[in-house]
C-alpha positions as CSV (number, residue, x, y, z in Angstrom):
1,M,-33.9,21.1,25.6
2,I,-32.8,20.5,22.0
3,I,-35.2,20.1,19.0
4,P,-32.8,18.4,16.5
5,K,-34.7,19.2,13.3
6,T,-37.0,22.0,12.4
7,S,-39.0,22.6,9.2
8,D,-35.9,23.7,7.3
9,G,-33.4,21.3,8.9
10,R,-31.9,23.6,11.5
11,V,-31.6,22.9,15.2
12,L,-33.7,24.7,17.8
13,F,-32.6,24.8,21.5
14,L,-34.0,26.2,24.8
15,L,-31.5,27.2,27.5
16,P,-32.3,28.4,31.1
17,W,-30.3,31.6,31.8
18,E,-30.7,34.3,34.4
19,N,-34.2,33.1,35.5
20,S,-35.3,33.3,31.8
21,T,-35.2,31.0,28.8
22,I,-33.1,31.6,25.7
23,V,-34.6,30.2,22.4
24,G,-32.5,30.0,19.3
25,T,-31.0,30.1,16.9
26,T,-30.9,31.2,13.3
27,D,-27.8,31.8,11.1
28,E,-27.5,34.0,8.0
29,Q,-25.3,36.5,6.3
30,R,-25.8,40.2,7.0
31,P,-24.0,43.5,6.5
32,L,-21.7,44.4,9.5
33,V,-23.2,47.0,11.8
34,D,-22.4,48.1,15.4
35,N,-25.7,47.1,17.0
36,P,-27.4,44.5,14.8
37,K,-31.1,44.0,15.4
38,I,-33.0,40.7,15.0
39,D,-35.0,40.4,11.8
40,P,-38.8,39.9,12.4
41,K,-38.7,36.8,10.1
42,D,-36.2,35.1,12.5
43,T,-38.5,35.8,15.5
44,D,-41.5,34.4,13.5
45,F,-39.5,31.3,12.6
46,L,-38.4,30.6,16.1
47,A,-41.9,31.2,17.6
48,T,-43.5,29.0,14.9
49,E,-41.1,26.1,15.4
50,L,-41.3,26.3,19.2
51,S,-45.1,26.4,19.2
52,K,-45.2,22.9,17.7
53,Y,-43.6,21.5,20.8
54,I,-45.1,23.4,23.8
55,N,-48.7,23.7,22.7
56,V,-48.7,27.5,22.7
57,S,-49.5,29.7,19.6
58,P,-46.7,31.6,17.9
59,E,-48.4,34.9,18.8
60,E,-48.6,34.0,22.5
61,I,-44.9,33.1,22.4
62,K,-44.0,36.4,20.8
63,N,-46.1,38.3,23.4
64,D,-43.9,36.8,26.1
65,I,-40.6,37.8,24.6
66,K,-38.8,40.3,26.8
67,A,-35.7,40.7,24.6
68,A,-34.5,39.6,21.2
69,W,-30.9,39.9,20.1
70,C,-28.4,38.7,17.6
71,G,-24.7,39.1,16.9
72,F,-21.9,38.4,14.4
73,R,-19.9,35.3,14.4
74,P,-16.2,35.6,13.2
75,L,-16.1,32.8,10.7
76,V,-12.9,32.3,8.8
77,H,-13.0,31.5,5.0
78,D,-9.9,31.2,2.7
79,S,-10.8,33.2,-0.4
80,K,-8.0,31.4,-2.3
81,K,-9.7,28.0,-2.0
82,Q,-11.3,26.7,-5.2
83,K,-15.0,27.7,-5.4
84,K,-17.6,25.1,-5.8
85,N,-19.6,24.5,-9.0
86,N,-23.3,24.5,-8.7
87,E,-25.6,21.7,-10.0
88,N,-25.3,23.0,-13.5
89,G,-21.6,22.9,-13.5
90,E,-21.2,26.6,-13.3
91,N,-18.8,28.3,-10.9
92,N,-20.6,29.7,-7.8
93,D,-19.0,32.7,-6.2
94,E,-21.4,32.7,-3.2
95,I,-20.8,30.6,-0.1
96,T,-23.2,30.1,2.8
97,T,-22.3,30.4,6.4
98,H,-23.1,26.7,6.8
99,E,-20.2,25.8,4.6
100,I,-17.6,27.8,6.6
101,S,-15.7,26.1,9.4
102,R,-16.4,27.2,13.0
103,S,-12.8,26.4,14.1
104,H,-10.1,29.0,14.7
105,E,-7.1,29.6,12.6
106,I,-3.6,30.9,13.5
107,I,-1.8,32.8,10.8
108,E,1.6,34.6,10.7
109,D,2.2,37.4,8.3
110,D,5.5,38.0,6.5
111,N,6.3,40.8,9.0
112,G,6.0,38.4,11.9
113,L,2.6,39.4,13.1
114,I,0.8,36.4,14.6
115,S,-3.0,36.5,14.6
116,I,-5.8,34.1,15.7
117,L,-9.0,34.3,13.7
118,G,-12.5,32.8,14.2
119,G,-13.3,30.6,17.1
120,K,-15.8,31.3,19.8
121,W,-16.0,32.5,23.5
122,T,-16.7,29.0,24.8
123,I,-13.2,27.8,23.8
124,Y,-11.2,30.9,24.6
125,R,-8.8,29.0,26.8
126,K,-8.1,26.5,24.1
127,M,-7.6,29.3,21.6
128,A,-5.1,31.0,23.9
129,Q,-3.2,27.8,24.4
130,D,-3.1,27.0,20.7
131,T,-1.7,30.5,20.0
132,I,1.1,30.3,22.6
133,D,1.9,26.7,21.6
134,Y,2.2,28.0,18.0
135,V,4.6,30.8,19.0
136,I,6.8,28.4,21.0
137,S,6.8,25.8,18.3
138,K,7.6,28.1,15.4
139,H,10.0,30.4,17.2
140,S,11.8,28.1,19.6
141,D,15.1,30.0,18.7
142,K,13.7,33.1,20.3
143,I,11.4,31.9,23.1
144,Q,11.5,28.9,25.5
145,N,8.8,27.7,27.8
146,K,9.6,26.8,31.4
147,N,6.4,24.9,32.1
148,E,3.6,23.2,30.2
149,C,0.5,25.2,29.6
150,R,-1.6,25.7,32.8
151,T,-4.4,27.7,31.3
152,K,-7.1,25.1,31.8
153,F,-6.2,24.8,35.5
154,L,-6.5,28.5,36.3
155,M,-9.6,29.4,38.3
156,L,-11.7,32.4,37.3
157,I,-11.6,35.5,39.5
158,G,-14.0,35.2,42.4
159,S,-14.0,31.4,42.3
160,H,-11.5,31.2,45.2
161,D,-10.9,33.1,48.4
162,E,-8.0,35.5,49.1
163,N,-5.8,32.5,50.0
164,G,-6.5,30.7,46.8
165,N,-8.9,28.1,48.4
166,L,-12.2,26.9,47.1
167,N,-14.9,25.3,49.1
168,Q,-17.7,24.2,46.9
169,E,-20.3,24.5,49.7
170,D,-19.5,28.2,49.9
171,L,-20.7,28.8,46.3
172,T,-23.4,26.2,45.8
173,F,-26.2,28.1,44.0
174,G,-29.3,28.6,46.0
175,C,-28.0,27.3,49.3
176,S,-24.4,28.6,49.6
177,K,-22.7,29.1,52.9
178,L,-21.3,32.4,51.6
179,G,-24.8,33.6,50.8
180,K,-26.0,32.9,54.3
181,K,-22.9,34.6,55.7
182,L,-23.8,37.7,53.6
183,V,-27.3,37.8,54.9
184,D,-26.1,37.4,58.5
185,K,-23.5,40.2,58.1
186,Y,-25.5,42.6,56.1
187,S,-29.1,43.1,57.2
188,E,-29.9,45.2,54.1
189,I,-30.0,42.2,51.8
190,D,-32.3,39.2,51.5
191,Y,-31.5,35.6,50.5
192,E,-32.4,36.2,46.8
193,T,-30.0,39.1,46.5
194,A,-27.3,37.3,48.5
195,N,-27.5,34.2,46.3
196,Y,-27.5,36.3,43.2
197,L,-24.3,38.1,44.3
198,V,-22.6,34.8,45.1
199,S,-23.6,33.4,41.8
200,N,-22.2,36.3,39.9
201,Y,-19.2,37.4,41.9
202,G,-18.3,34.3,43.9
203,Y,-16.0,35.2,46.8
204,L,-15.9,38.8,45.5
205,S,-19.5,39.2,46.6
206,E,-18.2,40.2,50.0
207,K,-16.2,43.0,48.4
208,V,-19.4,44.2,46.6
209,C,-21.3,44.2,49.9
210,E,-18.5,46.0,51.7
211,L,-18.7,48.7,49.0
212,A,-22.5,48.9,49.4
213,K,-22.1,49.3,53.2
214,E,-19.5,52.0,52.8
215,L,-21.5,54.0,50.2
216,K,-25.0,53.1,51.5
217,L,-25.9,51.6,48.1
218,F,-27.9,48.4,49.0
219,N,-31.0,49.6,47.2
220,K,-32.2,47.5,44.2
221,I,-32.1,49.4,40.9
222,D,-35.4,47.6,39.9
223,Q,-37.6,45.9,42.5
224,S,-38.3,42.9,40.2
225,K,-34.5,42.2,39.8
226,P,-31.7,41.4,42.2
227,Y,-29.2,44.0,41.1
228,I,-28.1,46.6,43.7
229,E,-26.8,50.1,43.2
230,A,-23.3,49.2,44.6
231,E,-22.7,46.9,41.6
232,I,-22.7,49.9,39.3
233,V,-19.9,51.6,41.3
234,Y,-18.1,48.2,41.6
235,A,-18.3,47.7,37.8
236,S,-16.8,51.0,37.2
237,R,-14.0,50.7,39.7
238,Y,-13.0,47.1,39.3
239,E,-14.5,45.8,36.0
240,F,-13.6,48.6,33.6
241,A,-17.3,49.6,32.9
242,N,-17.2,53.1,31.3
243,T,-20.6,53.5,29.8
244,I,-24.3,52.8,30.8
245,S,-24.4,50.1,28.2
246,D,-21.4,48.4,29.8
247,V,-23.3,48.1,33.0
248,I,-26.8,47.3,31.8
249,G,-25.7,45.0,29.0
250,R,-22.2,43.6,29.7
251,R,-22.2,43.4,33.5
252,F,-25.8,43.0,34.6
253,R,-27.0,41.3,31.3
254,L,-30.3,43.0,32.0
255,G,-30.6,44.3,28.4
256,F,-30.5,40.7,27.2
257,I,-33.2,39.6,29.6
258,D,-35.7,42.4,29.8
259,T,-35.4,45.5,27.7
260,N,-38.3,47.3,29.3
261,A,-36.7,47.0,32.7
262,A,-33.3,48.0,31.2
263,N,-34.9,51.2,29.8
264,Q,-36.4,52.0,33.2
265,V,-33.0,51.9,35.0
266,I,-31.0,53.9,32.5
267,H,-31.1,57.2,34.5
268,K,-30.3,55.5,37.9
269,V,-27.2,53.9,36.3
270,A,-26.3,57.2,34.6
271,N,-26.5,59.2,37.9
272,L,-24.2,56.8,39.7
273,L,-21.7,56.6,36.8
274,K,-21.7,60.4,36.4
275,D,-20.4,60.9,39.9
276,E,-17.9,58.0,39.6
277,L,-16.5,59.0,36.2
278,N,-16.9,62.8,36.6
279,W,-19.1,63.1,33.5
280,S,-20.2,66.5,32.3
281,K,-23.9,67.1,31.5
282,D,-23.1,66.6,27.8
283,Q,-21.2,63.4,28.5
284,M,-24.1,62.0,30.6
285,N,-26.7,62.9,28.0
286,K,-24.6,61.3,25.2
287,N,-24.3,58.1,27.3
288,I,-28.0,58.0,27.9
289,E,-28.8,58.3,24.2
290,E,-26.2,55.6,23.4
291,A,-27.7,53.3,26.0
292,K,-31.2,53.8,24.6
293,S,-30.0,52.9,21.1
294,Y,-28.2,49.9,22.4
295,I,-31.2,48.6,24.3
296,D,-33.4,49.2,21.3
297,S,-31.2,46.8,19.3
298,L,-32.0,44.1,21.9
299,S,-35.8,44.6,21.6
300,L,-38.5,43.5,19.2
301,Q,-39.8,47.0,18.6
């Protein structure tokens, strides 16, 4: 759902995600920090604007918020470009984020270093292709391509079986054949968990279940969520997760969905990672404190 114009002219959208709804977004300049926290005025703005369309008060909306987060966008601005004059004809040194292009830029330094700046995650394949095309075009005397770019045709990991085949019915969300296969093979999981695993891991969901069977880690880390303990070990062994925050925020996405639930599972995640990564007591405690700080940055409090 998109609300094309709010009280100050910005766009408001609602997106379904992970059995929740994302409401956004605002855009402003802020100092760079590791874990930015949403400004209360942004929450107030979003709740007030949304209340006009769903017949619910802003306070009721804010009471239903389970997580609130923000991040930094890598916008590219050429400082050498001529600055605009304001309405009085005076030179204006400041520039708003709305005036900066959202596109990516490829630059090459005098020493030969090639960098790509800006852009966004949703076009990462296009950015990669543009970068390699630039290298081939500008340095054809040093490098030759044997084939045209195939990036957009490469399937994501888990989207095909071990033979490279994809059957759409295997992965159809909510009624996948693979989900039914998992339930039939592993009595420890229900359909909700099976469908969740297929949705997140694709064909690799079988590998997750095999690990769960081997280590007896089919238990859910939170009874209100579909995540199982084996995923924590899987994330560490096969997805380069090295911290509690990696698992809760960047593998499960639980921190972005429900910060209270995320806080509740910190110690469960810590205990499994401790054994997997051979943490000392000090390392474990440091990771726990870092995770608490990280989750706090995703909450309203």
